[in-house]
C-alpha positions in Angstrom: -14.8 14.9 -1.6 -12.9 11.4 -1.3 -10.8 12.6 1.6 -12.1 13.2 4.6 -10.4 15.7 7.3 -11.6 14.4 10.6 -9.7 15.2 13.7 -7.3 12.6 14.7 -8.7 9.6 17.1 -8.9 11.2 20.4 -6.2 9.3 22.5 -7.7 10.4 25.5 -10.3 7.3 25.2 -7.5 5.0 25.2 -7.7 4.6 28.8 -11.1 3.7 29.2 -10.8 1.3 26.5 -7.8 -0.1 27.4 -9.3 -0.7 30.7 -12.2 -2.5 29.4 -10.0 -4.6 27.7 -8.1 -5.5 30.5 -11.5 -6.5 32.2 -11.7 -9.3 29.4 -8.2 -10.6 30.0 -9.1 -11.0 33.7 -12.1 -13.2 32.7 -10.1 -15.6 30.7 -7.5 -15.6 32.6 -5.0 -14.1 29.7 -1.8 -12.1 30.3 -2.4 -10.1 27.4 -4.1 -10.0 23.7 -2.5 -8.9 20.8 -4.2 -6.4 18.6 -3.0 -6.2 15.0 -4.0 -3.4 12.4 -5.5 -6.3 10.2 -8.4 -7.5 9.1 -9.3 -11.3 7.8 -8.0 -10.5 4.3 -4.6 -9.0 5.7 -4.9 -6.2 3.6 -3.1 -2.8 4.0 -6.5 -0.9 3.8 -9.4 -1.9 5.8 -13.3 -1.1 6.7 -14.4 1.1 9.5 -15.1 -2.4 11.0 -12.1 -3.6 11.2 -10.1 -0.4 12.7 -9.3 -1.9 16.0 -5.7 -0.5 16.6 -6.9 2.9 15.5 -10.0 2.5 17.8 -7.8 1.2 20.6 -5.0 3.4 20.6 -5.7 6.5 18.5 -3.0 5.5 16.1 -4.2 5.8 12.6 -1.6 4.6 10.6 -1.6 1.7 8.0 0.9 -1.0 9.9 1.8 -1.9 13.3 0.2 -3.9 16.3 -0.8 -3.3 20.2 0.2 -5.8 22.9 -2.3 -4.7 26.0 -1.1 -6.6 29.4 -2.3 -6.5 32.9 -0.3 -3.3 33.7 1.3 -2.2 30.6 0.5 -2.0 26.8 3.1 -1.7 23.6 2.2 -0.1 20.5 4.6 -1.3 17.7 4.9 0.7 14.4 7.7 0.9 11.6 10.2 3.4 10.7 7.5 5.3 8.7 5.4 5.9 11.7 7.5 6.7 14.8 6.7 10.5 14.7 3.5 9.6 13.7 2.4 7.3 16.7 4.2 9.3 19.2 1.8 12.3 18.5 -1.1 10.2 18.3 -0.9 8.1 21.5 -1.0 8.6 25.0 2.6 8.1 26.5 1.3 7.4 29.6 -0.5 4.1 28.3 1.6 3.1 25.2 5.7 2.3 24.9 6.6 2.8 21.6 8.6 -0.3 19.8 10.1 -1.0 16.7 7.6 -3.4 14.4 10.8 -4.4 12.5 13.8 -4.7 14.9 11.7 -5.5 17.9 8.6 -6.9 16.6 5.8 -8.6 19.4 7.5 -12.5 19.3 10.7 -10.9 19.8 9.2 -8.3 22.6 7.5 -10.9 24.2 10.5 -13.8 24.0 12.7 -11.1 26.0 10.4 -10.0 28.2 7.3 -12.5 28.9 7.2 -14.4 32.1 7.6 -18.0 31.0 3.6 -19.1 32.4 2.1 -16.2 30.1 -1.2 -16.7 28.2 -1.5 -14.5 25.2 -4.5 -14.2 23.2 -5.1 -13.2 19.7 -8.0 -13.7 17.2 -7.1 -16.3 14.5 -8.9 -14.6 12.2 -6.3 -11.5 11.9 -3.2 -13.3 11.9 -1.1 -15.4 9.3 0.0 -18.7 9.3 3.5 -17.3 8.8 3.0 -15.1 11.5 1.7 -17.7 14.3 4.1 -19.8 13.1 7.3 -17.4 13.8 5.7 -16.1 17.0 5.3 -20.0 18.0 9.0 -21.1 17.2 10.0 -17.6 19.0 8.1 -18.5 22.3 7.6 -22.5 23.2 10.9 -22.8 24.3 10.1 -19.9 26.9 6.6 -21.6 28.2 4.5 -18.5 26.9 0.9 -19.9 25.3 -0.6 -18.6 22.6 -4.2 -18.8 22.7 -7.1 -18.2 20.2 -9.9 -16.5 21.2 -12.9 -14.4 20.1 -11.9 -11.0 19.3 -11.5 -9.2 22.7 -11.8 -5.9 21.1 -15.0 -6.6 19.4 -16.7 -7.4 23.0 -15.9 -4.1 24.5 -16.6 -1.7 21.1 -20.2 -0.9 21.7 -20.8 0.9 18.8 -18.6 -0.9 16.2 -19.2 -0.1 12.5 -21.5 -3.0 10.2 -19.2 -4.8 7.6 -19.6 -2.7 4.5 -22.2 -4.2 1.7 -20.9 -2.2 -1.3 -21.5 -3.0 -4.7 -19.5 -5.0 -6.6 -19.0 -4.2 -10.5 -17.6 -5.8 -13.8 -14.0 -4.8 -14.6 -14.3 -4.2 -18.4 -12.3 -6.4 -20.9 -11.0 -3.4 -22.8 -9.2 -2.2 -19.3 -8.6 -6.0 -17.9 -7.3 -7.1 -21.2 -7.9 -10.8 -20.8 -10.9 -12.6 -19.5 -11.9 -14.1 -16.2 -12.3 -17.4 -17.8 -8.7 -17.1 -19.5 -7.3 -16.5 -15.7 -9.1 -19.2 -14.5 -7.8 -21.8 -17.0 -4.4 -20.4 -16.1 -4.3 -20.4 -12.4 -6.2 -23.7 -12.7 -3.0 -25.1 -14.3 -0.7 -23.8 -11.8 -2.7 -26.2 -9.3 -2.6 -29.3 -11.1 1.1 -28.6 -11.8 1.5 -27.6 -8.1 -0.4 -31.2 -7.3 -2.7 -28.7 -5.3 -6.2 -29.7 -4.7 -7.6 -26.5 -3.1 -6.5 -23.1 -2.1 -8.4 -20.5 -0.5 -7.7 -17.0 -1.9 -8.2 -14.4 0.8 -6.3 -11.2 -0.9 -9.6 -9.2 -2.2 -7.0 -7.9 -5.0 -6.4 -11.5 -6.1 -10.6 -12.0 -6.5 -10.8 -8.3 -8.2 -8.1 -9.7 -10.8 -9.4 -13.0 -11.1 -12.7 -12.5 -11.8 -12.3 -8.9 -12.9 -14.4 -7.4 -10.7 -14.0 -4.6 -8.6 -15.8 -3.1 -5.4 -15.9 -0.3 -2.8 -15.8 -2.0 0.5 -12.4 -0.4 1.8 -11.0 3.3 1.1 -9.6 4.2 -1.8 -8.9 0.4 -3.0 -11.5 -0.9 -5.3 -12.2 -4.0 -3.9 -15.1 -6.3 -2.7 -14.2 -8.1 0.6 -14.3 -11.6 0.2 -12.8 -15.4 -0.5 -12.7 -17.9 -3.0 -11.8 -21.6 -2.8 -10.3 -22.6 -6.1 -9.8 -26.3 -7.1 -7.1 -28.3 -9.7 -10.4 -29.8 -10.9 -13.9 -28.1 -10.6 -15.5 -24.9 -10.4 -14.0 -22.3 -8.2 -16.4 -21.5 -5.0 -17.0 -17.3 -4.4 -17.9 -16.3 -1.4 -19.5 -12.5 -1.4 -22.4 -10.8 0.3 -25.2 -11.0 -2.0 -26.3 -7.5 -0.7 -22.9 -6.5 -3.2 -24.4 -8.5 -6.3 -27.1 -6.4 -8.7 -28.8 -9.1 -11.1 -26.1 -8.3 -13.8 -22.8 -9.0 -11.8 -24.6 -12.0 -10.1 -25.6 -13.5 -13.6 -21.8 -13.0 -14.8 -20.4 -14.4 -11.6 -22.4 -17.5 -11.5 -21.3 -18.3 -15.2 -17.8 -18.1 -13.5 -18.0 -19.5 -10.0 -20.7 -21.1 -7.3 -21.6 -18.4 -5.1 -22.0 -18.9 -1.2 -22.7 -16.7 1.7 -19.1 -15.6 3.7 -20.3 -17.6 6.6 -20.4 -20.5 4.6 -16.3 -20.8 3.6 -15.7 -22.5 7.1 -18.2 -25.6 6.2 -17.4 -25.7 2.7 -13.4 -25.6 3.4 -14.0 -28.6 6.1 -15.8 -30.5 3.5 -13.3 -30.1 0.7 -10.5 -30.8 3.4 -12.4 -33.8 4.7 -11.9 -35.6 1.1 -9.0 -34.0 -0.2 -5.5 -35.1 -1.1 -3.7 -31.7 -0.4 -4.9 -28.1 0.8 -2.6 -25.3 0.1 -2.4 -22.1 1.8 -0.2 -18.8 1.6 1.3 -18.8 4.8 2.0 -15.0 4.2 -1.7 -13.9 3.4 -4.0 -16.6 4.7 -5.5 -16.2 8.1 -4.3 -18.8 10.9 -8.1 -19.7 11.3 -8.1 -21.2 8.0 -4.7 -23.8 9.2 -6.5 -24.7 12.0 -10.2 -25.6 9.7 -8.3 -27.7 7.7 -6.3 -29.5 10.2 -9.3 -29.6 12.2 -10.7 -32.1 9.1 -7.4 -34.2 9.9 -5.6 -32.6 7.0 -2.5 -31.2 6.7 -1.7 -27.7 5.3 1.0 -27.1 2.4 2.8 -24.0 2.0 1.2 -22.6 -1.2 1.5 -18.8 -2.6 -1.7 -17.2 -3.8 -0.9 -18.4 -7.3 -2.4 -15.0 -8.8 -0.2 -12.4 -7.1 2.5 -13.0 -9.9 0.0 -12.8 -12.8 -1.6 -9.7 -11.3 1.6 -7.8 -10.8 3.0 -8.7 -14.4 0.5 -6.5 -16.5 -0.4 -7.3 -19.4 0.0 -4.8 -22.8 -3.7 -3.7 -22.1 -3.0 -2.8 -18.5 0.3 -1.2 -19.4 -1.2 1.1 -22.0 -4.0 1.9 -19.6 -1.6 2.6 -17.2 0.1 5.0 -19.5 -2.9 7.0 -20.7 -4.1 7.1 -16.9 -0.6 8.9 -16.3 -1.0 11.4 -18.8 -4.3 12.7 -17.7 -2.8 12.5 -14.0 -0.2 14.5 -15.0 -2.2 17.5 -16.8 -4.5 17.5 -13.3 -1.1 17.6 -11.7 0.8 20.3 -13.9 -2.5 22.4 -13.6 -2.5 22.2 -9.8 1.3 23.0 -9.7 1.0 26.1 -11.8 -2.2 27.4 -9.7 0.0 26.9 -6.4 2.6 28.7 -8.3 0.2 31.8 -8.4 -1.0 31.6 -4.8 0.5 33.3 -1.8 1.3 30.5 0.3 0.1 32.1 3.7 -3.3 31.8 2.5 -3.5 28.4 2.1 -3.2 25.5 4.7 -2.6 21.5 3.9 -6.4 20.6 3.7 -6.8 23.6 1.0 -4.0 22.1 -1.4 -5.7 18.6 -0.7 -9.1 20.0 -1.8 -7.7 21.5 -4.6 -5.6 18.9 -6.1 -8.3 16.5 -6.3 -10.6 19.1 -7.7 -8.0 19.4 -10.8 -8.3 15.4 -11.1 -11.8 15.6 -11.1 -12.3 18.2 -13.7 -9.7 16.7 -15.8 -11.2 13.5 -15.7 -14.4 14.5 -16.9 -12.8 16.8 -19.4 -11.2 13.5 -20.6 -14.6 11.3 -20.0 -12.7 9.2 -17.9 -14.0 10.1 -14.0 -11.9 9.9 -11.4 -13.2 6.8 -9.4 -11.2 7.9 -6.0 -8.1 9.0 -4.8 -5.8 5.6 -4.5 -4.6 7.0 -0.6 -5.5 9.6 1.4 -3.0 12.7 0.5 0.0 13.4 2.5 0.0 17.1 2.2 3.0 18.0 4.7 4.3 21.7 5.0 7.5 22.3 7.1 7.9 19.7 10.0 4.7 17.9 8.7 6.4 16.7 5.8 9.0 14.9 8.4 6.2 12.7 9.2 6.5 10.0 6.4 2.9 9.1 6.3 1.6 12.3 7.8 -2.3 12.6 7.0 -3.6 15.8 7.3 -6.7 16.7 9.6 -8.4 19.4 10.9 -6.1 19.5 13.9 -3.2 18.8 12.6 -3.3 21.3 9.2 -0.9 24.2 8.9 -0.7 27.1 7.2 1.5 27.1 4.3 4.5 29.3 4.6 6.9 31.1 1.7 10.3 29.9 4.0 9.2 26.1 3.7 8.7 23.0 1.8 5.7 21.4 1.0 5.4 17.4 0.4 2.8 16.4 -1.6 2.3 13.0 -2.1 -1.2 11.9 -4.0 -2.4 9.5 -6.6 -5.5 8.7 -8.5 -8.1 6.1 -9.1 -9.0 5.8 -13.2 -10.7 2.6 -14.4 -7.9 2.2 -16.8 -5.0 2.9 -14.2 -3.8 3.8 -10.6 -1.5 6.3 -10.2 0.7 7.7 -7.6 3.5 10.8 -7.5 5.3 12.6 -4.9 6.5 16.1 -5.3 8.4 18.5 -2.9 7.9 22.0 -3.7 9.8 25.2 -2.0 7.3 27.5 -1.7 9.7 30.2 -1.9 13.4 30.7 -1.5 15.0 26.9 -1.1 17.9 27.1 1.8 21.3 25.6 0.9 20.7 22.5 2.8 17.7 22.0 1.7 18.8 22.4 -1.9 21.5 20.1 -1.4 19.4 16.9 0.2 16.7 17.3 -2.7 19.6 17.0 -4.9 20.9 13.9 -3.3 17.6 12.4 -3.1 16.8 13.4 -7.1 20.6 11.6 -7.7 19.0 8.3 -6.3 15.6 8.4 -8.1 17.3 9.1 -11.1 19.6 6.1 -10.5 16.8 3.8 -10.4 15.6 5.2 -13.4 18.6 4.9 -15.5 19.2 1.3 -13.9 19.5 -1.7 -16.6 19.8 -5.2 -14.9 19.8 -8.9 -15.8 16.7 -11.2 -15.4 16.3 -12.5 -12.4 17.2 -9.1 -10.5 15.2 -8.5 -7.4 14.3 -5.3 -5.5 16.2 -5.8 -2.6 19.9 -6.1 -5.3 18.8 -2.5 -6.7 17.6 -0.8 -3.4 21.0 0.4 -2.5 21.3 3.1 -6.0 18.8 4.8 -4.5 20.7 5.4 -1.6 24.3 5.6 -2.6 24.4 9.7 -2.7 22.6 9.7 0.6 24.6 7.2 2.2 27.9 9.2 1.0 27.1 12.5 3.2 25.7 10.1 6.0 21.9 10.4 5.1 19.1 7.6 4.9 15.6 7.1 4.6 13.2 4.9 6.9 11.0 3.3 4.2 11.3 1.4 0.9 12.7 2.6 -2.1 9.4 1.4 -4.2 6.0 -0.8 -4.3 4.3 -2.5 -6.7 1.4 -0.7 -8.2 -2.3 -2.3 -9.7 -4.2 -1.9 -12.3 -7.5 -0.2 -11.0 -6.2 -1.8 -7.9 -3.8 -1.6 -4.6 -1.7 1.5 -5.2 0.8 -1.1 -2.9 0.8 -4.2 -4.5 2.9 -7.2 -3.8 4.9 -9.1 -4.0 7.4 -6.8 -6.1 9.3 -4.0 -4.1 12.3 -2.4 -4.5 13.3 -2.6 -0.7 15.7 -4.4 1.6 13.1 -6.9 1.7 12.1 -6.9 -1.9 13.2 -10.6 -2.7 11.1 -11.0 -5.6 12.4 -11.0 -9.0 11.4 -8.0 -11.0 9.4 -9.0 -14.1 8.8 -7.3 -17.6 5.5 -5.5 -17.2 5.6 -4.9 -13.3 5.2 -1.2 -12.0 6.4 0.2 -9.5 7.2 3.3 -7.6 10.6 4.8 -7.4 10.8 7.0 -4.5 14.1 7.8 -2.4 13.6 10.9 0.2 15.0 12.3 3.2 13.6 13.8 6.5 14.8 16.2 9.1 12.6 15.7 12.2 11.1 18.8 13.3 12.0 21.0 10.2 11.1 19.3 7.1 10.8 16.1 4.5 12.0 15.7 1.0 10.5 12.7 -1.4 10.3 12.3 -5.1 8.4 9.7 -6.5 7.5 8.5 -10.0 6.1 5.3 -11.0 7.9 3.0 -13.4 7.5 0.1 -15.5 9.9 -3.1 -16.2 10.7 -3.5 -19.6 11.8 -6.6 -21.4 15.4 -7.3 -21.8 16.7 -6.2 -24.9 20.1 -6.7 -26.1 23.1 -3.9 -25.7 26.0 -3.4 -28.2 28.8 -5.0 -27.2 27.0 -6.8 -24.4 27.1 -10.6 -23.3 23.3 -11.0 -21.5 20.1 -8.8 -22.3 19.0 -6.4 -20.0 15.7 -5.3 -18.4 15.0 -1.7 -18.0 12.7 0.9 -16.1 9.7 2.9 -18.3 8.9 6.0 -16.7 5.2 6.5 -16.5 4.6 9.9 -14.5 4.9 12.9 -16.0 5.1 16.4 -13.9 7.9 18.8 -13.4 10.2 18.2 -10.4 11.2 21.6 -8.7 14.1 23.2 -10.5 14.4 25.7 -7.7 15.4 22.7 -5.1 18.1 21.5 -7.4 21.9 22.2 -6.9 23.0 21.4 -10.5 26.4 21.3 -9.8 26.0 17.7 -7.4 24.7 16.3 -10.6 26.7 14.7 -13.1 26.5 15.2 -16.9 24.3 12.2 -17.2 21.8 13.0 -14.6 21.7 16.4 -15.9 20.9 14.8 -19.5 18.5 13.0 -18.3 16.2 15.3 -16.2 16.6 17.5 -18.9 15.1 15.0 -21.7 12.5 14.2 -18.9 11.4 17.7 -19.1 11.3 17.8 -22.3 8.9 14.5 -22.6 6.5 16.0 -19.9 6.3 19.1 -22.2 5.7 17.5 -25.2 3.4 15.1 -23.8 1.3 17.3 -21.2 1.8 20.4 -22.3 -1.0 19.6 -25.2 -3.4 18.7 -22.5 -3.6 21.9 -20.4 -4.8 25.4 -20.5 -2.7 28.3 -22.0 -1.5 29.6 -18.3 -0.8 26.2 -17.3 1.3 25.8 -20.2 2.9 29.1 -19.8 4.0 27.6 -16.4 5.2 24.6 -17.5 7.4 25.9 -20.1 9.2 27.7 -17.9 9.2 24.5 -15.0 10.4 22.3 -17.7 13.2 24.5 -18.9 16.6 22.8 -19.4 18.9 23.3 -15.9 
C-alpha cells in the first residue's frame, strides 16, 4: 500500500509541545517563533523529519504556518484547509487565521508590540518571504532573529533525514539528455550575466539531471542542491548513500559530486570570487542569501532557470502522459464499474481508496508499466467529508458510504512515463435537485476552460474566471485555484503555471495543467470535477486575425450522468460532453474487461 491511514495527529500533545517551545523562547529572549510547513527546498511534500508544523500543532495540511508567542499561538492556513485545521487542532491553544488575507507578516504588523523579537529558521523561509516580512515590520520596530530551529530542539524522537536510492530517468521517457539540458541552462546563465546560481528545488534537479528518487511521499524526488555556473561544471550536493555504483558513474559524467553539508563552504568560496550570484527569491532559502552576503557579495534576483523548461513538456513527455492517462483511465473505469455494483453502506472511505489503488496496480502490471506510487494521498470524502477540500481519510475519520450521499474522489498515479490526477464526484444513489444543479454549474465551468481558445501571452489569471462564471451567477464560488501545473513523473503540483487568481505565468504550448472547479457545502457535501489538460500550439482560426492556443484533454473517464441537469447546459456544452464520452468509450473500452465495458457503454451514453 502506498497510502497509509494512520490516525490524525494527536492535538492533545500540542499543549506540552508548545509549552516546551515556549521555554526555548524564554531562554533566547524571543517574543515568538515562526513554524512554517516547509523544508530547506520549499516543496509541497516534505520528509517526515521536516513535518514540524504537523508535529507541533496536529494540522496535517500541505500549506500553513504557526506563530508561537509567549502567551498565544496562531495557525495560518488557506481556504482549502479552514475546516480541516479547525478539526485537527486544539482551539484552546491555536487561533486560526487566513494565510492569504491575513498572513503572518500582516498579523504581526497589526498585533505585535514594537519591541517584539521573532525568531525564525533561515533555512525554512525564502528570500522573498523574508524580504516582505522585513518591509512589513521594520517600521514597527519588530526584530526578525535568525536562529537554529527551536522545534528541532524539543522534538526528541525526530526522524532522521531520508537516504533513499536515486534512479536514472531513461531517455525514452525524458526525451532529452541531461547534457543537452545542461547546455541549454548554461546558455541562460550566460545571457543573464549570472556567474552562479543555486538550484534548491529537487524537481529542478530531477528534471535537469534526469534522475528520480523517493525521499518524500508520492513524488519521485531526491533531496539535494546544485550550483550551476555559466562556465564550468555543475556541483551536485547529494548524500552518497543515495547513489548506486551505476548512478554515481552516470552523475560523475555530468557534475562534481559533493556532500550536502558542503553547500555552505562551496557557495562561500564561489561568492568570494564571482562577479554575480543569482538566487530565486521565491524558492531559495534566506540562509543562502546570508551566506553570499557574508562573503561580501550581493545577491541578484534570478528565477530558477529550469522551472519554465521543465513545465513545457517535449513531444516524448506529452506522448508519455497520453499513454499514462490511457492506462489510468482503464483503472478508473474498472473501479467506477466495480463501485456501481456495490452496496454503498457495505463500504467505507478507506475501502474505496484501497480498491482504487488495487485497480491501478493491476492495470499497470497488465500493461507492463508498473504503478510507481500514487501521486498524492487519495481524497475519498463521502457526504460532509467531501466538503473538506483537501480531506485525507484516516482510521478515525473514515465514514461508511451512504446511498443518500455524494462521494468526492480525487486521486492520481505516478508512472514512469507520466503523472495523473483526476477527480470524479459520484452519486451513490439518487441525487437531489440542489446537488444536480450545483454539479452542473461546476461542469459548465470545467467545460468552459476545456473549450477555451486564447492568444499567445495569456496567463492563468486571465482565464480563471471562465471556470467560475456559472457559479458566480448563482452566488456561489470555491476557495481554491482552478488548475495547477503537473509534472512528467514528477510533482503533481508543479509551477510556475496555474489557472488561478495568482496565475501570472504565461501559458505555453506543452504545459500540462489541471482543470478542476468545485463547490463545497460545509457539513453536507463537496463537488469537484477534474481533468488534466495540455496547452496545444497556436493555430489559425478561419476568419480570425491571430493564432490561438487551446487545450487537449488528457484524462479519460466518465463524468457521472446522474448528477447532470441537462437543461442547464447549452447546446455547445452538451455536444462537448457527448463527444468527450464518445472518446472515452472508444479509447478506454478496448483496455477493460467485458463487465466494465458494458457499464462504460451506459456511463458514456449521450445525454
